[in-house]
N, C-alpha and C positions, 0 to 999 in steps of 0.2 A: 421552354422549348420542348420538354416532354409532353406538356399538356397540349401544345400546338400540334405535335406529331400524332397524339392520340385522337384529337378532334379531327384531323385531316384524314386518319385511318377510318374513322367512323363515317365521315361524310363520304369517303370512297365506296364504302359499303352501302350506305343509305341511298345515294343517287342512282346507281344501277338498279337497286331494288325498286326505287320509286318509278324509274322509267318502265321496269318490267310490268309493274302494277297498271300503269297508264296504258301500255301497249296491250295487256290483256283486256283492259276495260274497252278500249277502242275496238279491239278485235271482236269482243262480245257485241258491241253496238252494231258493228258492221254485219256480223253474222245474222243477228236478229232483224235488223231493218233493211238489209240488202241496200244500204244507201251509199255504198262507195262508187265513186264515179272516176275510175282509173284504169289504165291499161297495164299489161304485165311489165312493161318497161318502167312505169311510174312506181309500181309496187316494189320491183326489184331495187330501184333507186332509194326508196323510202327505208327498205330493209337494210341496204347498205349503209345509209346515213345513221340509223339507229344502232347498227353494229359499231360504226365509228365512234358513236357517242358513248357506248358502253366501255370502249377501250380508252378514250381520251379524257373523259370527264373525271375518273378517279385519280388521274395524274395531277390535277390541280386546277384551279380556276383560269389560269392563263391558258393552258392547253385547251380548256374548254371554250374560252374566247376564240382561240385560233380555230377550233372545229366549227364553231359557229360562223366565223368568217368564210371559211372554205364552203360550208354548206349554202351560205348566201351566194357565193359566186357560182356554185353549181346547182342553183335552185332549178327545179323542174317546172318553172313557171307557176302553175297553179297548185302543185302538191296533190295531196289526196283529199278528195271531198268526202266528208262524213255526214252531209246533209245539213240543212238549215243555213246554207251559205257559208259554212265553216270549212276551211281547208287546213290540213295538217301537213307541215313540211319537216324535212330533217333538221332544219334549224331550230324547230320547236324542241326537240329533244335536248339540244345543248342549251337552250334558254332555260328549260327546267333545271338543268344541272347547275347553271349560274345562279338562279335564284336560291337553290339549296345551299351552294357555296356561300352566297352573301349572307343568308340567314345564320348558317352554322359558324361563320367567322366574324360576325358583327363585332363582338366584344374584343376579339384579338385585333381586328383592324383599327378599332377605336384606340387602342393602347399604342399600336404601332404608329398611328398618325397624330398622336398627342403632341402638341407643340409644333407640328410641321405647318408649312405655309398653306393657305387656302388654295383651292383649284384655281388655275389661271383662267379657266373658261367658265363663265357664268352660265348655269343651265336654266335659270328661271325665265329668260325671254322666250326660249324655245318652248319650255313647259307652258308658258302663257298662251302661246299660239295653239298648242295642242288642246289646252284647256278650253279655249274659246271655240275651237272646232267641236268639242264635245258639248258645249253649250247650245249650239244650233240644233242638237237633237231634241231640245225642248220645243223649238219652233216647228220641227218636223212632227212632233207629236201632236201639235194642234192643227197643222194645214195638211198633213198627209200621213195619217196614223199607219197606213198599210206599208209605208216604206220605213217606218221607224226600226225594224228589226234588221234589215240589211244595212241600214246607215249605221246602227249601233255596233254590228259586227265589224264593218269596215273601220270604225273609230277605235274599237278595242284592239284591232291589229295595229293601228297607227300608234296607239299608246304603248303597246308592247314593244314595237321597233324603238320607240323613244326610250323605253326602259332598258334596252340593250346598250344604249350609249352610257346611261348612269351606271349600270352594272360593270361595264367595261372600265370605266373611269375609277371604279372602286378597286380594281385589281392590278392594272397594268401600271408599272412603276419604273422599270428600268429599260435601258436600250436592248437588253436581251429580250425582255418581254415583247417589245416592238418588233424585233426581228422575228420572233416566233409567230405573232399574230399576222403581221404583214406578209411573212414568207408563206404561211399557210394560204392566205388569200391569193398571193401570187401564183403559188403552185396550182391552185385550182383554176385560176384564170389562164395560165399557160396550157394546162390540160384541155380546157374548153377550146382555146384557139387552135391547138395542135390537132385535136379530134376533128374539128370542123374542116381543117385544111385536108387531112388525110381522107375523110369521107367524101370531100367534094373533088377529089383529084379526078380530072377527065371528065367532069360533068359541069355543063353550064358556063364554060370559059376557062381561061388560063389558071384562075384560083378556085375554080369549082362553083357549084351552086351554093348560094348564101343561105339556104334553108335546110342543109344536111347535117348541121352540128347538134350539139346537145341543146343549145340555146336558140332563141329566135335571133334574127340578124341584129336588131338594135341592141339587145344586151350583150351579144357577142362583140359588137363594135365598141360598146361601153367598156367591157373588160379589157379589150385589146388596147384601148387608149390609156388605161391604167398601167398596163405592161410597158407601154412607151415611156410614160412618166418615170416609172420605176428604173428603166434602163438609163435615164439621163440623170436622175436624182438618186444617188446611191444610198437609199435608206436601209438596204439589206447588207451590201457589201460593195467595196470599191473595185473588186476583182472583175476585169473585163470579160473573163471567161463565163461569168454568170450573167452580166449585164447585157452583153451582146446578144445571146440567145433569147433573152427576154424581150429585147428591142425588136429582133427579127420576127418573132412570134406575134408581137403586138402589131407590127406593120402589115404582116400577112393577114392577121385577123381583121385589121380595119379595111383593107382592100377587099377582102372576101366578103365582109359584112355589107359593105356599101351603104353604111348608115351615115346619112347626111348629118344628123345631130351629133353623133359620136365623133366623126371626122373633124367637124368644126370645133367642137369642145376640146378635143385632144390637141388640136393645132394651137388654139388660143392659149390653153393652160401650159402647154410645153414651151412655146416661144416666150411668152411673158415671164414664165418661171426661169427660163435660162437667162434672159436678159437682165432681170432684176437680181438674180443670184451673182452675176458677174459684175454688176455695177457697185460702185462705192457709195456707202452710206452717207459719206461727207459731201457728196455732189449736192448742188443747189436743188431745192424741190421742183423748181420750174423745169430744170434740165431732166430730172428724173421722170416728170410728168410727160414731157415731150418724147422722152425715150419710150415710155410705156405705150403712148398713143401711136407712135410709129411702128412699134412692135405688133400692136393689135391689128394695124392695117395690113402688115406683112402677113401675120398669121391668117387673117381672113382671106387674103389673096391665095396663100398656100392651100387652105382648105377648099376654096373655090376650084383651084386647079385640079386637086386630087378627085373632087366630086365630079368635075367636068370630064375627067379621064374614065372614071369607073361607072358613074351613072349620069351621062350628059343630059338626060331629060330632066334632071333636078336642079339645073342651073338657069336663071332668067334669060341667059342669052340663047338658050335652046328654043327651037321652034316647037318642041314637044313639052315645053315647061307647063303649059296649061293642063296637060294630062298627066303630069308626074305625081309622085306621092307627096313631094314638098308642097305643091299647091293643094292637095287634098288636106294635109295637115294645117295649112294656112287657113283654109275655109273652116275647118272645125275649130281651131283656136279663135277665129273671129266669131264664131257662134258662142263661144264662152263669154267673149267681150259683149256681144249683143244681149245675152242672158243677164249679165251683170249690170248693163245699163238700165235694164228694166227693174232690177232689185238692188240699187247701189249701195245701200247702207249695210245690211246684214246678209245679203245674198238669199238664194233659194234653199240653203240648207245643205248640210254635208252629204255628198254623192248624188244629190238630186239633179244635177245638171245633165247626167246621162239618161234620164227618165224620158220616155217617149213624149209625155205630155209637155215636157220642158224643151228638150233640144229639137224635137220634130214638130214643134208648135208652128203654125202656118205663118205667124208674124215674123218668127226668126227666119224661116225659109225666104220670105219676102224681102227682109232687110239684107240677107246675105247676097241675094241675086241683085239687089240694087248696088251693093258695094262692089261686086264683082261683074258689073255689067259690061265692062270693057275687056273681060278675059273670057274667052271662048273654052271654058273648062267643061269637064264631064258633068252631066246632070246628076249622076249618081254620087258625085262628090258632096252634094248638099245633103245635110242630115235627114231632111224630110223625104227625100227620094233615095236615100242610100239603101240598096237592097241586099246587103250582105252584113252580117254581124250587127252589133249594137253600137251606135256611134257614141263617142265621147269627145270632149273638147281637146284632148290630146296635147295639153299644154298646162303644166303645173300653175303657172301665174295666172292665165285667164280662168283656169278652174277655180283658183282661190277667189278671185274677183267674182265670178258667178256664183260660187256656193257659200262664201264667207263675207262677201261684200267688201267695202272699203275698209271696214274695221279689220277684217281678217288680212287683207293685203297690207295694211299699215303694220300690223303686228309681225307679219312675215319679214317685211323690210327691216323693221327694227331688230328682229332676231338675227338677220344676216349682218347688219351693221355691228351689232354687239359682238358676235363671234369674230368678225373680221378685225375689230379692235383689240379683242383679247389675244388672238393669235399674233398679231403684230407685236403687241407688247411682250409676249412670250419670246418670240423670235429675237427681239432686241436685247433680251437678257442672256441669250446663248451666244457663245463665241461662234463667229461665222466660220462655215465649212468644216466644222466638227461633225462627228458621227451624229450626235444629238440634234445638231442644227439641220442636218440633211434629212433626218428622219421627220422632224416637224415640218420641213419645207415640202417634202413630198406629200405628206398627209394634207397639208394646207392647199397645195394645187390640185391634189385629187378632189378636194372639196369644190374648188372652182370648176373643174371638169363636170362635176355633179350639177352645180347650179346652172351652168350653161346647158347641159344635157336636159335638164328639167323643161327647157323649151319645146321639147318633142315628146314629152311623157307626162301623164297625169300623176298626182299623188294617189297612190292606190296601195293601201296596206303594206305588205312586206316586199314590195318590188325591189329588185336588185339595187337600184340607185338609191332608194330610200334607206334600205338597210346599211348600204355602204357609207352613206353620209354620217349616220349616227354611229356607226362603228369607228370610223376615222375620227369623229369628234370626240368619242369617248377615250380613244387611245391618246389623242393629243391632251385632253384634260388630265387623265391620269398620269401619263408620262411627264407632262409639264410639272405637275405637282411633285412627282418623285425627284426630277432633276433640280427643281428649285430648292426643295427641302434638303437634298444632299449638299447643295452648294452652300445654303445657310448654316447647316451643321459644320461643314468645313471651315466657315468664316468665323465661327464662335471661338473665342480665346480658350486655351486649355486651362483647366482649373489648376490653381497654384499648389505646389507641393505642400503636403501636410494638412490639406483641407479635405 
């Protein structure tokens, strides 16, 4: 115990010192190259994040994970650009701290976990998908060497995000750890939703302008959906005095953000989670399947009603549907499908679907107009004539097909199935409706929300939905291991007297 405390004390000194050196090094680079691309608000946010890292990291690895979760929820979208396509965010400071904690306590953790059960979540299917993603860089080096560096930077960020899940699983073990991590994430999400509501009061409608918060509308809607789940699935506390405000803030955020994808994802995850939580495990599988299908239909109807109320142009029954953002996203997602059809086995390579010579290719535009010939949509919705910003396929699944081909898509589906099976097995080993069970239940349906939301967002580095997915998965893996290990130790017979 004394050795452990000494080790922790030294790590508490080493991590802030290392962060200080990194900050000084980055400052020197910025001063010498004048490469920083950020406004005063972003710089202030980064300084606030690094200050929080200095405070939280020395307290231990779990507070470090909690700080990382909060930084993910309050991300300033792109962070600070330091040139070469590299962006630095506040979450990176916590990531450095986690790595140092992992290296510094590796031997102590090995002794602690000696004889414990293996992790209930297998990580290798997800790592296989990320690894195959990296292999496509070799293909890019052959066919498009000029794009190799941007693709490599993007993949390194994806690999870093995946590492967050592994590091989280190494430290989170108890329900108190889960409360700390999820609580920090929820606090940041509640702050984002409350700030957007206050800033938008009296502007742009009853709930204000959807663009006036800290986050863009879609991430705001995503976080608000998580708050709604947390209000109904008591992973933090059963006290209504805490859960009701979280639910109110979540609903306000969803309505103000007017995000079609977030509203649909939150509705489906919430209603399915509620129905399956209330059902009896002894019910026949056919009955449970019919119950799930019925709930899914009701959830989609609820999402449709909410979207029709706050953004009527985004529902198919509207006369303005052809000019709404949902149609725009549908056209872009179909572009990813068209790109994948022309490169079906291995795709065009990681991040190349957004290049002008790929997504703006004349044959892609022609194919899209043929597919949507019965829809009188805006001409600028087609990527080859889009005159603002850089088009992307705007859908993680068609992006995977376009950039990684059928092989990548198969690996992604296999990873999803593996994770779903492992989580179901873990839940079956926990007593229903206990605190531990509700914590895993919330995290599991949070992952369902992410999976649905990915239909409206691409895989892109450290985006909030990507980081949330691996953070939740890491918490489930580490917490599940801790709970099952403690249960196994409690089930072992006590040694006989005299031995």
